[in-house]
MDTraj code that builds the backbone (N, CA, C; nanometers):
import mdtraj as md
import numpy as np

residues = "ALA ARG GLN THR PHE VAL ASP ASP GLU GLN LYS LEU SER GLU LEU GLU SER GLU HIS LYS GLN ILE GLU GLU GLU ARG TYR GLU LEU ALA ALA LYS GLN GLN GLU LEU GLU GLU GLU VAL ALA ALA LEU LYS ALA LYS LEU GLU GLU LYS GLU ALA LYS VAL ALA ALA SER ILE GLU VAL SER ALA ASP PHE ILE ALA GLU LYS ASP SER ILE GLU ALA GLU ARG GLN ARG LEU GLU ASP GLU LYS ARG GLN MET MET ASP GLU LEU ALA SER LEU GLU ALA ASP ILE GLU ASP SER ASP ALA GLU GLN ARG GLU ARG SER GLU LEU GLU ALA GLU ILE ALA LYS ILE GLU ALA ARG LYS".split()
xyz = np.array([
    [-10.8800, 1.5369, -1.4707],
    [-10.8159, 1.3820, -1.4180],
    [-10.8503, 1.3105, -1.5603],
    [-10.9519, 1.3290, -1.6302],
    [-11.0063, 1.2204, -1.7556],
    [-10.8714, 1.2664, -1.8717],
    [-10.8685, 1.4113, -1.8443],
    [-10.7794, 1.4564, -1.9689],
    [-10.6303, 1.4380, -1.9453],
    [-10.5786, 1.4036, -1.8273],
    [-10.4441, 1.3690, -1.7473],
    [-10.4373, 1.2559, -1.7998],
    [-10.5764, 1.1632, -1.7857],
    [-10.5001, 1.0012, -1.7969],
    [-10.4840, 1.0296, -1.9674],
    [-10.5816, 1.0698, -2.0609],
    [-10.5727, 1.0684, -2.1512],
    [-10.4187, 1.1286, -2.2294],
    [-10.3926, 1.2217, -2.1436],
    [-10.2376, 1.2731, -2.1941],
    [-10.1337, 1.1988, -2.1619],
    [-10.1518, 1.1200, -2.0373],
    [-10.0523, 1.0231, -1.9884],
    [-10.0552, 0.9112, -2.0961],
    [-10.1804, 0.8642, -2.1320],
    [-10.2028, 0.7153, -2.2124],
    [-10.1188, 0.7818, -2.3493],
    [-10.1287, 0.8814, -2.4106],
    [-10.0836, 0.9552, -2.5334],
    [-9.9033, 0.9206, -2.5106],
    [-9.8946, 1.0116, -2.4107],
    [-9.7300, 1.0289, -2.3908],
    [-9.7283, 0.8473, -2.3623],
    [-9.7413, 0.7859, -2.2953],
    [-9.6752, 0.6536, -2.3056],
    [-9.7187, 0.5513, -2.4205],
    [-9.7710, 0.6023, -2.5092],
    [-9.8166, 0.5238, -2.6482],
    [-9.6745, 0.5932, -2.7313],
    [-9.6640, 0.7211, -2.7210],
    [-9.5457, 0.7907, -2.7763],
    [-9.4201, 0.7549, -2.7251],
    [-9.4124, 0.7419, -2.6218],
    [-9.2609, 0.6443, -2.5279],
    [-9.2692, 0.5269, -2.5742],
    [-9.3932, 0.4363, -2.5934],
    [-9.3278, 0.2771, -2.6392],
    [-9.3132, 0.3247, -2.7693],
    [-9.3811, 0.3854, -2.8867],
    [-9.3310, 0.3979, -3.0068],
    [-9.1737, 0.4205, -3.0438],
    [-9.1189, 0.5537, -2.9595],
    [-9.0065, 0.6091, -2.9356],
    [-8.9216, 0.4509, -2.9224],
    [-8.9839, 0.3986, -2.7957],
    [-8.8795, 0.2818, -2.7511],
    [-8.8547, 0.1808, -2.8714],
    [-8.9699, 0.1514, -2.9475],
    [-8.9803, 0.0840, -3.0322],
    [-8.8929, 0.0903, -3.1365],
    [-8.8936, 0.2164, -3.2079],
    [-8.8199, 0.2684, -3.2622],
    [-8.6600, 0.2438, -3.2740],
    [-8.6228, 0.2891, -3.1440],
    [-8.4806, 0.2761, -3.0509],
    [-8.4831, 0.1354, -3.0828],
    [-8.5163, 0.0649, -3.0273],
    [-8.5245, -0.1036, -3.0377],
    [-8.4678, -0.1229, -3.1815],
    [-8.5547, -0.0790, -3.2797],
    [-8.5267, -0.1107, -3.4199],
    [-8.3735, -0.0827, -3.4919],
    [-8.3819, 0.0529, -3.4296],
    [-8.2298, 0.1249, -3.5146],
    [-8.1326, 0.0342, -3.3995],
    [-8.1414, -0.0306, -3.2722],
    [-8.0589, -0.0886, -3.2098],
    [-8.0267, -0.2193, -3.2811],
    [-8.1355, -0.2530, -3.3205],
    [-8.1085, -0.3922, -3.3652],
    [-8.0261, -0.3575, -3.5159],
    [-8.0697, -0.2915, -3.5908],
    [-8.0446, -0.2571, -3.7296],
    [-7.8797, -0.2082, -3.7116],
    [-7.8270, -0.1396, -3.5957],
    [-7.6730, -0.1033, -3.5842],
    [-7.6004, -0.2435, -3.5317],
    [-7.6714, -0.3574, -3.4414],
    [-7.6007, -0.4550, -3.4160],
    [-7.5818, -0.5143, -3.5404],
    [-7.7081, -0.5459, -3.6163],
    [-7.6758, -0.5959, -3.7806],
    [-7.5286, -0.5533, -3.8675],
    [-7.5603, -0.4100, -3.8734],
    [-7.4108, -0.3499, -3.9126],
    [-7.3076, -0.3622, -3.8780],
    [-7.2841, -0.3489, -3.7244],
    [-7.1556, -0.3769, -3.6581],
    [-7.1517, -0.4964, -3.7063],
    [-7.2321, -0.6126, -3.6854],
    [-7.1842, -0.7224, -3.7195],
    [-7.1499, -0.7753, -3.8667],
    [-7.1800, -0.7083, -3.9717],
    [-7.1191, -0.7133, -4.0764],
    [-6.9893, -0.6225, -4.1208],
    [-6.9755, -0.5335, -4.0457],
    [-6.8480, -0.4707, -4.0470],
    [-6.7488, -0.5584, -3.9630],
    [-6.7645, -0.6452, -3.8858],
    [-6.6998, -0.6773, -3.7897],
    [-6.6240, -0.7919, -3.8910],
    [-6.7558, -0.8459, -3.9584],
    [-6.6950, -0.9985, -4.0631],
    [-6.6326, -0.9374, -4.1556],
    [-6.6382, -0.8145, -4.2100],
    [-6.5558, -0.7610, -4.2990],
    [-6.4146, -0.7369, -4.2481],
    [-6.4266, -0.6904, -4.1475],
    [-6.2720, -0.6443, -4.0917],
    [-6.2015, -0.7857, -4.0706],
    [-6.2824, -0.9066, -4.0021],
    [-6.2348, -1.0177, -4.0306],
    [-6.1680, -1.0830, -4.1815],
    [-6.2441, -1.0707, -4.2268],
    [-6.2032, -1.1211, -4.3892],
    [-6.0950, -1.0265, -4.4468],
    [-6.0753, -0.8940, -4.4250],
    [-5.9767, -0.8484, -4.4504],
    [-5.8385, -0.8907, -4.3807],
    [-5.8435, -0.8682, -4.2438],
    [-5.7302, -0.9413, -4.1932],
    [-5.6585, -1.0514, -4.2114],
    [-5.7973, -1.1415, -4.2468],
    [-5.7595, -1.2743, -4.3225],
    [-5.6745, -1.2986, -4.4801],
    [-5.7310, -1.1747, -4.5118],
    [-5.6394, -1.1321, -4.6728],
    [-5.5290, -1.0475, -4.6260],
    [-5.5277, -1.0107, -4.5320],
    [-5.3930, -0.9290, -4.4831],
    [-5.2927, -1.0477, -4.4671],
    [-5.3188, -1.1366, -4.3596],
    [-5.2353, -1.2376, -4.2783],
    [-5.1927, -1.2935, -4.4315],
    [-5.2916, -1.3469, -4.5267],
    [-5.2447, -1.4573, -4.6673],
    [-5.1534, -1.3726, -4.7244],
    [-5.1786, -1.2673, -4.7319],
    [-5.0494, -1.1220, -4.8125],
    [-4.9199, -1.1451, -4.7414],
    [-4.9360, -1.1638, -4.5996],
    [-4.8328, -1.1467, -4.5494],
    [-4.7028, -1.2616, -4.5471],
    [-4.8006, -1.3466, -4.5554],
    [-4.7517, -1.5172, -4.5722],
    [-4.6942, -1.5562, -4.6753],
    [-4.7612, -1.4672, -4.7912],
    [-4.6924, -1.4823, -4.9303],
    [-4.5622, -1.4172, -4.9352],
    [-4.5550, -1.2662, -4.8662],
    [-4.4293, -1.1798, -4.8508],
    [-4.3122, -1.2743, -4.7967],
    [-4.3809, -1.3640, -4.6712],
    [-4.2696, -1.3752, -4.6105],
    [-4.1982, -1.5128, -4.6835],
    [-4.2961, -1.5870, -4.7745],
    [-4.2421, -1.6861, -4.8507],
    [-4.1314, -1.6487, -4.9504],
    [-4.2042, -1.5370, -5.0264],
    [-4.1074, -1.4941, -5.1073],
    [-3.9916, -1.4381, -5.0642],
    [-3.9999, -1.3686, -4.9492],
    [-3.8560, -1.3496, -4.8829],
    [-3.7757, -1.4134, -4.8818],
    [-3.8388, -1.5351, -4.8194],
    [-3.7748, -1.6755, -4.7690],
    [-3.6573, -1.7281, -4.8963],
    [-3.7857, -1.7298, -4.9785],
    [-3.7289, -1.7753, -5.1313],
    [-3.6282, -1.7206, -5.2060],
    [-3.6211, -1.5720, -5.1686],
    [-3.5237, -1.5062, -5.2232],
    [-3.3654, -1.4962, -5.1389],
    [-3.4068, -1.5286, -5.0269],
    [-3.3086, -1.5352, -4.9488],
    [-3.2086, -1.6693, -4.9782],
    [-3.3192, -1.7585, -4.9881],
    [-3.2480, -1.9354, -5.0591],
    [-3.1633, -1.8830, -5.1677],
    [-3.2522, -1.8138, -5.2360],
    [-3.1653, -1.7967, -5.3548],
    [-3.0256, -1.7105, -5.3925],
    [-3.0569, -1.5952, -5.2971],
    [-2.9169, -1.5199, -5.2736],
    [-2.7995, -1.6131, -5.1936],
    [-2.8518, -1.7347, -5.0989],
    [-2.7677, -1.8161, -5.0557],
    [-2.7010, -1.8960, -5.1470],
    [-2.7784, -1.9460, -5.2296],
    [-2.7573, -2.0434, -5.3026],
    [-2.6424, -1.9747, -5.4507],
    [-2.6582, -1.8491, -5.4651],
    [-2.5965, -1.7493, -5.5713],
    [-2.4647, -1.7680, -5.5282],
    [-2.4548, -1.7290, -5.3781],
    [-2.3577, -1.6870, -5.3028],
    [-2.2524, -1.8030, -5.3024],
    [-2.3157, -1.9330, -5.2850],
    [-2.2691, -2.0613, -5.2466],
    [-2.1695, -2.0965, -5.3985],
    [-2.2709, -2.0994, -5.5045],
    [-2.1915, -2.1185, -5.6143],
    [-2.0746, -2.0098, -5.6558],
    [-2.1003, -1.8778, -5.6308],
    [-1.9972, -1.7861, -5.6427],
    [-1.8750, -1.8455, -5.5703],
    [-1.8768, -1.8399, -5.4682],
    [-1.7684, -1.9128, -5.3901],
    [-1.7047, -2.0305, -5.4396],
    [-1.7801, -2.1062, -5.4816],
    [-1.7392, -2.2517, -5.5345],
    [-1.6815, -2.2129, -5.6611],
    [-1.7267, -2.1426, -5.7617],
    [-1.6485, -2.0808, -5.9021],
    [-1.5326, -2.0259, -5.8255],
    [-1.5044, -1.9205, -5.7326],
    [-1.3890, -1.9008, -5.7064],
    [-1.2795, -1.9716, -5.6421],
    [-1.3219, -2.0729, -5.5605],
    [-1.2418, -2.1721, -5.5539],
    [-1.1650, -2.2411, -5.6300],
    [-1.2472, -2.2901, -5.7640],
    [-1.2178, -2.3773, -5.8440],
    [-1.1153, -2.2526, -5.9464],
    [-1.1437, -2.1576, -5.9541],
    [-1.0669, -2.0482, -6.0113],
    [-0.9032, -2.0538, -5.9509],
    [-0.9228, -2.0180, -5.8237],
    [-0.8195, -2.0582, -5.7445],
    [-0.7298, -2.1814, -5.7593],
    [-0.7949, -2.2608, -5.7713],
    [-0.7161, -2.4263, -5.7945],
    [-0.6814, -2.4176, -5.8931],
    [-0.7746, -2.3502, -6.0162],
    [-0.7016, -2.3896, -6.1570],
    [-0.5713, -2.3047, -6.1710],
    [-0.5547, -2.1744, -6.1090],
    [-0.4491, -2.0995, -6.0749],
    [-0.3322, -2.1714, -6.0416],
    [-0.3362, -2.2218, -5.9132],
    [-0.2182, -2.2949, -5.8566],
    [-0.1995, -2.4101, -5.9805],
    [-0.3133, -2.4768, -6.0266],
    [-0.1989, -2.6000, -6.1275],
    [-0.1794, -2.5474, -6.2448],
    [-0.1922, -2.4123, -6.3020],
    [-0.1260, -2.3546, -6.3671],
    [0.0059, -2.2980, -6.3382],
    [0.0121, -2.2462, -6.2132],
    [0.1480, -2.2369, -6.1814],
    [0.2581, -2.3505, -6.1452],
    [0.1795, -2.4670, -6.0981],
    [0.2323, -2.5627, -6.1026],
    [0.3151, -2.6624, -6.2312],
    [0.2062, -2.6487, -6.3356],
    [0.2570, -2.6778, -6.4773],
    [0.3391, -2.5852, -6.5048],
    [0.3391, -2.4661, -6.5014],
    [0.4490, -2.3854, -6.5559],
    [0.5843, -2.4341, -6.4800],
    [0.5797, -2.4515, -6.3210],
    [0.7133, -2.4954, -6.2791],
    [0.7504, -2.6210, -6.3152],
    [0.6527, -2.7203, -6.3567],
    [0.7407, -2.8591, -6.4121],
    [0.7927, -2.8506, -6.5327],
    [0.7465, -2.7124, -6.6057],
    [0.7809, -2.6916, -6.7668],
    [0.8763, -2.6508, -6.7380],
    [0.9369, -2.5636, -6.6711],
    [1.0512, -2.5091, -6.6283],
    [1.1584, -2.6070, -6.5932],
    [1.1237, -2.6975, -6.4725],
    [1.2013, -2.8161, -6.4390],
    [1.2328, -2.8922, -6.5887],
    [1.1591, -2.9536, -6.6299],
    [1.1511, -3.0505, -6.7505],
    [1.2621, -2.9631, -6.8600],
    [1.2356, -2.8366, -6.8764],
    [1.3272, -2.7599, -6.9648],
    [1.4754, -2.7585, -6.8970],
    [1.5053, -2.7504, -6.8081],
    [1.6344, -2.7640, -6.6876],
    [1.6798, -2.8983, -6.7209],
    [1.5983, -2.9779, -6.7132],
    [1.6519, -3.1325, -6.7012],
    [1.6730, -3.1575, -6.8619],
    [1.6075, -3.0839, -6.9576],
    [1.6574, -3.1191, -7.0760],
    [1.8097, -3.0553, -7.1295],
    [1.8025, -2.9476, -7.0733],
    [1.9551, -2.8680, -7.1043],
    [2.0436, -2.9558, -7.0047],
    [2.0292, -2.9621, -6.8938],
    [2.1128, -3.0990, -6.8441],
    [2.1346, -3.1818, -6.9405],
    [2.0723, -3.2786, -6.9718],
    [2.0639, -3.3599, -7.0237],
    [2.1568, -3.3529, -7.1756],
    [2.1081, -3.2616, -7.2220],
    [2.1995, -3.2023, -7.3330],
    [2.3834, -3.1632, -7.3226],
    [2.3378, -3.1178, -7.2135],
    [2.5015, -3.0816, -7.1355],
    [2.5851, -3.2198, -7.1143],
    [2.4732, -3.3140, -7.0523],
    [2.5832, -3.4238, -7.0380],
    [2.6095, -3.5085, -7.1482],
    [2.5076, -3.5004, -7.2428],
    [2.5123, -3.5570, -7.3758],
    [2.6952, -3.5279, -7.4508],
    [2.6758, -3.3673, -7.4424],
    [2.7794, -3.2926, -7.5030],
    [2.9162, -3.3287, -7.4304],
    [2.9058, -3.3445, -7.3053],
    [3.0272, -3.3352, -7.2313],
    [3.0469, -3.5420, -7.2536],
    [2.9767, -3.6197, -7.2705],
    [2.9998, -3.7564, -7.2855],
    [3.0594, -3.7562, -7.4116],
    [3.0167, -3.6945, -7.5066],
    [3.0526, -3.6824, -7.6368],
    [3.2221, -3.6343, -7.6691],
    [3.2219, -3.5499, -7.5828],
    [3.3826, -3.4802, -7.5539],
    [3.4511, -3.5878, -7.4868],
    [3.4161, -3.6702, -7.3717],
    [3.4884, -3.7473, -7.3123],
    [3.5363, -3.8508, -7.4184],
    [3.4255, -3.8880, -7.4966],
    [3.4179, -3.9947, -7.5950],
    [3.5556, -3.9801, -7.7017],
    [3.5536, -3.8722, -7.7477],
    [3.6378, -3.7747, -7.8447],
    [3.8153, -3.7935, -7.8070],
    [3.8229, -3.7575, -7.6678],
    [3.9163, -3.7655, -7.5754],
    [3.9923, -3.8740, -7.5661],
    [3.8975, -3.9989, -7.5142],
    [3.9404, -4.0791, -7.5245],
    [3.9736, -4.1810, -7.6452],
    [3.8860, -4.1508, -7.7472],
    [3.8950, -4.1789, -7.8681],
    [4.0670, -4.1578, -7.9346],
    [4.1057, -4.0269, -7.8855],
    [4.2066, -4.0061, -7.9384],
    [4.3294, -4.0659, -7.8631],
    [4.3243, -4.1163, -7.7516],
    [4.4262, -4.1838, -7.6743],
    [4.4711, -4.3098, -7.7443],
])
top = md.Topology()
chain = top.add_chain()
for i, resn in enumerate(residues, 1):
    res = top.add_residue(resn, chain, resSeq=i)
    for name in ("N", "CA", "C"):
        top.add_atom(name, md.element.get_by_symbol(name[0]), res)
traj = md.Trajectory(xyz[None], top)
């Protein structure tokens, strides 16, 4: 009975030692888990920051492209307007030439009429 009691005491002591060791390991694992969770949180924050920068960059690029397209459309509109004005100018120059030719013809006819009247 005495031996059984000693054996039981020794087993109890071993179990308590194992329990203490397991508790220490659990504590270490909990600390490690906390550390890893903090690392994950930091990495998530970094990722979100990079995603925000990429989104901002994409937005700036989209704004730049829209502005470029707007400038190109305005340039094209001005080119079309210039072409239309050049066509109008050519038409006016042709009208002036026609008017000048008509004026010369009129002057020539008036000169002939004046000659004919002078003969009378």
